[in-house]
C-alpha positions in Angstrom: 116.1 -96.5 42.4 117.2 -92.9 43.3 115.1 -89.9 42.6 116.5 -86.6 43.8 114.3 -84.5 46.1 115.1 -81.6 43.8 113.5 -83.3 40.8 110.0 -82.7 39.7 108.0 -85.7 38.7 104.4 -85.6 37.2 101.5 -87.9 37.5 101.3 -91.4 36.1 105.1 -91.7 35.5 106.3 -95.3 35.3 109.8 -96.2 36.5 111.7 -99.4 35.9 114.3 -100.8 38.3 117.6 -99.0 39.1 116.6 -95.7 37.7 118.7 -92.6 38.7 117.1 -89.1 38.5 119.5 -86.2 39.4 118.9 -82.7 40.7 116.8 -80.3 38.7 115.2 -82.9 36.4 111.7 -82.3 35.3 109.5 -85.3 34.1 106.0 -84.4 33.0 102.9 -86.6 33.1 102.4 -90.0 31.5 106.1 -90.7 30.9 107.5 -94.3 30.9 111.1 -94.8 32.0 112.8 -98.3 31.5 115.2 -100.2 33.6 118.7 -98.8 34.5 118.0 -95.4 33.0 120.2 -92.5 34.1 118.8 -89.0 33.8 121.4 -86.3 34.5 120.8 -82.9 36.1 118.3 -80.4 34.7 117.0 -82.7 31.9 113.5 -81.9 30.8 111.2 -84.8 29.7 107.8 -83.6 28.5 104.5 -85.4 28.5 104.0 -88.8 26.9 107.6 -89.8 26.3 109.0 -93.3 26.4 112.6 -94.0 27.4 114.1 -97.4 26.8 116.3 -99.5 29.1 119.9 -98.6 29.9 119.7 -95.2 28.3 121.6 -92.1 29.5 119.9 -88.7 29.1 121.7 -85.3 29.6 125.3 -86.7 29.6 128.0 -84.1 29.8 130.5 -84.3 26.9 134.0 -85.4 27.7 136.7 -83.4 25.9 139.7 -85.2 24.5 143.0 -83.3 24.7 143.2 -83.1 20.9 139.5 -82.6 20.2 138.9 -79.9 17.6 135.1 -79.5 17.8 134.2 -80.2 21.5 134.2 -77.1 23.8 134.5 -77.1 27.5 131.6 -74.9 28.7 128.3 -75.0 30.5 125.6 -76.3 28.3 121.8 -75.8 28.5 119.7 -78.7 29.7 118.7 -81.5 27.4 115.1 -81.0 26.3 113.0 -83.9 25.2 109.6 -82.6 23.9 106.1 -84.2 23.9 105.6 -87.8 22.8 109.2 -88.6 22.0 110.4 -92.2 22.0 114.0 -93.0 22.9 115.1 -96.7 22.5 117.4 -98.8 24.6 121.1 -98.2 25.2 121.0 -94.6 23.8 123.1 -91.7 24.9 121.7 -88.2 24.4 123.8 -85.3 25.6 123.1 -82.2 27.6 122.5 -79.3 25.2 120.5 -81.3 22.7 116.8 -80.6 21.8 114.5 -83.3 20.5 111.2 -81.8 19.4 107.7 -83.4 19.4 107.2 -87.0 18.2 110.9 -87.7 17.4 111.7 -91.4 17.4 115.2 -92.5 18.3 116.2 -96.2 17.7 118.2 -98.4 20.0 122.0 -97.7 20.4 121.8 -94.2 18.9 124.1 -91.3 20.1 123.1 -87.7 19.9 125.6 -85.1 20.9 125.4 -81.6 22.4 124.2 -78.6 20.4 122.0 -80.8 18.2 118.4 -80.0 17.3 116.1 -82.7 15.9 112.8 -81.5 14.4 109.3 -82.8 14.8 108.4 -86.3 13.6 112.0 -87.1 12.6 113.2 -90.7 12.9 116.7 -91.5 14.0 117.5 -95.1 13.3 119.2 -97.8 15.2 122.9 -97.1 15.9 122.9 -93.7 14.3 125.6 -91.2 15.5 124.8 -87.5 15.3 127.8 -85.4 16.3 127.7 -81.9 17.9 126.6 -78.6 16.3 124.2 -80.3 13.9 120.7 -79.2 12.9 118.1 -81.7 11.7 114.7 -80.7 10.4 111.2 -82.1 10.5 110.0 -85.4 9.0 113.6 -86.6 8.3 114.6 -90.3 8.2 118.1 -91.2 9.1 118.5 -95.0 8.9 120.6 -97.6 10.7 124.3 -96.9 11.4 124.4 -93.6 9.5 127.1 -91.2 10.7 126.3 -87.5 10.8 129.4 -85.5 11.5 129.7 -82.3 13.5 128.6 -79.0 11.9 126.1 -80.6 9.5 122.7 -79.4 8.4 119.8 -81.7 7.2 116.7 -79.8 6.2 113.0 -81.1 6.3 111.9 -84.3 4.6 115.3 -85.6 3.8 116.1 -89.3 3.7 119.5 -90.7 4.7 119.9 -94.4 4.1 121.9 -96.9 6.2 125.7 -96.6 6.5 125.9 -93.1 5.0 128.9 -91.2 6.1 129.2 -87.4 6.4 132.7 -85.8 6.8 133.9 -82.4 7.9 137.7 -82.2 7.6 139.4 -82.0 4.2 142.8 -82.1 5.9 142.2 -85.5 7.7 143.5 -84.2 11.0 146.7 -82.5 9.8 147.7 -78.8 10.3 146.1 -76.3 12.6 144.9 -74.4 9.6 142.3 -77.1 9.0 140.2 -75.8 12.0 139.3 -72.7 10.0 137.6 -74.8 7.4 135.7 -77.4 9.4 132.2 -77.8 7.9 129.8 -80.7 7.5 127.5 -81.2 4.5 124.3 -79.3 4.0 121.4 -81.4 2.8 118.6 -79.3 1.4 114.9 -80.0 1.8 113.7 -83.3 0.4 117.1 -84.6 -0.7 117.8 -88.3 -0.5 121.0 -90.2 0.0 121.5 -93.8 -0.8 123.1 -96.5 1.3 126.9 -96.3 1.9 127.3 -93.0 0.2 130.0 -90.7 1.5 129.6 -86.9 1.5 132.7 -84.8 1.6 133.2 -81.7 3.9 131.1 -78.6 3.1 129.3 -80.1 0.2 125.7 -78.9 -0.4 123.1 -81.3 -1.9 120.2 -79.3 -3.4 116.5 -79.6 -2.8 115.0 -82.9 -3.9 118.3 -84.2 -5.3 119.1 -87.9 -5.1 122.5 -89.4 -4.4 122.8 -93.1 -5.5 124.0 -95.9 -3.2 127.8 -96.0 -2.8 128.5 -92.6 -4.4 131.3 -90.3 -3.2 130.0 -86.7 -3.4 132.9 -84.3 -3.9 131.1 -81.2 -5.1 127.8 -79.4 -4.9 124.7 -81.2 -6.4 122.0 -79.1 -8.0 118.4 -79.4 -7.0 116.3 -82.3 -8.5 119.3 -84.1 -10.1 120.4 -87.7 -9.6 124.1 -88.2 -9.1 125.9 -91.6 -9.0 129.4 -93.0 -9.0 132.9 -92.3 -7.6 133.3 -89.4 -7.8 129.6 -88.7 -8.1 128.5 -87.4 -11.5 125.1 -86.2 -12.9 123.0 -89.1 -14.2 119.6 -87.6 -14.9 116.7 -85.5 -13.5 114.7 -86.8 -10.6 111.4 -88.2 -12.1 108.4 -85.9 -11.5 106.5 -88.6 -9.6 109.3 -88.8 -7.1 109.5 -85.1 -6.3 108.6 -84.1 -2.7 105.8 -81.7 -3.9 104.0 -84.7 -5.5 103.9 -86.9 -2.4 100.7 -87.4 -0.4 102.5 -87.1 3.0 104.1 -83.7 2.2 102.8 -80.9 4.4 104.9 -78.0 3.1 
């Protein structure tokens, strides 16, 4: 185990074997760190967090020569707030912020310039690309792919294997870079398994996208869309609206 003399470690912190803690890291009280964890410089881990085995925190992004969304610049430190749980074999980049009570499943990847709101669940194997904002009480389930430049507001549900996209030109022409934009998912919207959401599409509050749908245009609030391409099916039933759920806190 290596813990830098320039790191700050609180009381009752538990370390597994072969942990590396670099310069400037701050670890608050009552944190549990698994085996083979690497905590890169300046990372902040607040009280009560649990970090699973083989996870890397505060990783610097590598920039490919042809990358269109990754910037070479100094990023702020990774911030992991109070009582966050991060599973095994995760990679969370420098410049991300995970707020209180976030849960991150095993094998997840969260890039730089990403904010994840309180009580949100990031499922096993989920990828969240850079410059993305995720609200409170969101559930993103196993193997979903959230592309760069996306927005997911509070209380949204994203089922397994959902794919967000942000490039209508599929990597051709320099002009495409002017139009990069991920989807925007408004408060309380739900997306079914294996759905694909095209670049820049907005899904309205409390709308529902059926499993396997391909969403090519804006979806109004409180509507159900299904099919390829997705078309309006009916209204979301009143008993399913977010405002009528016992767990909804506004």
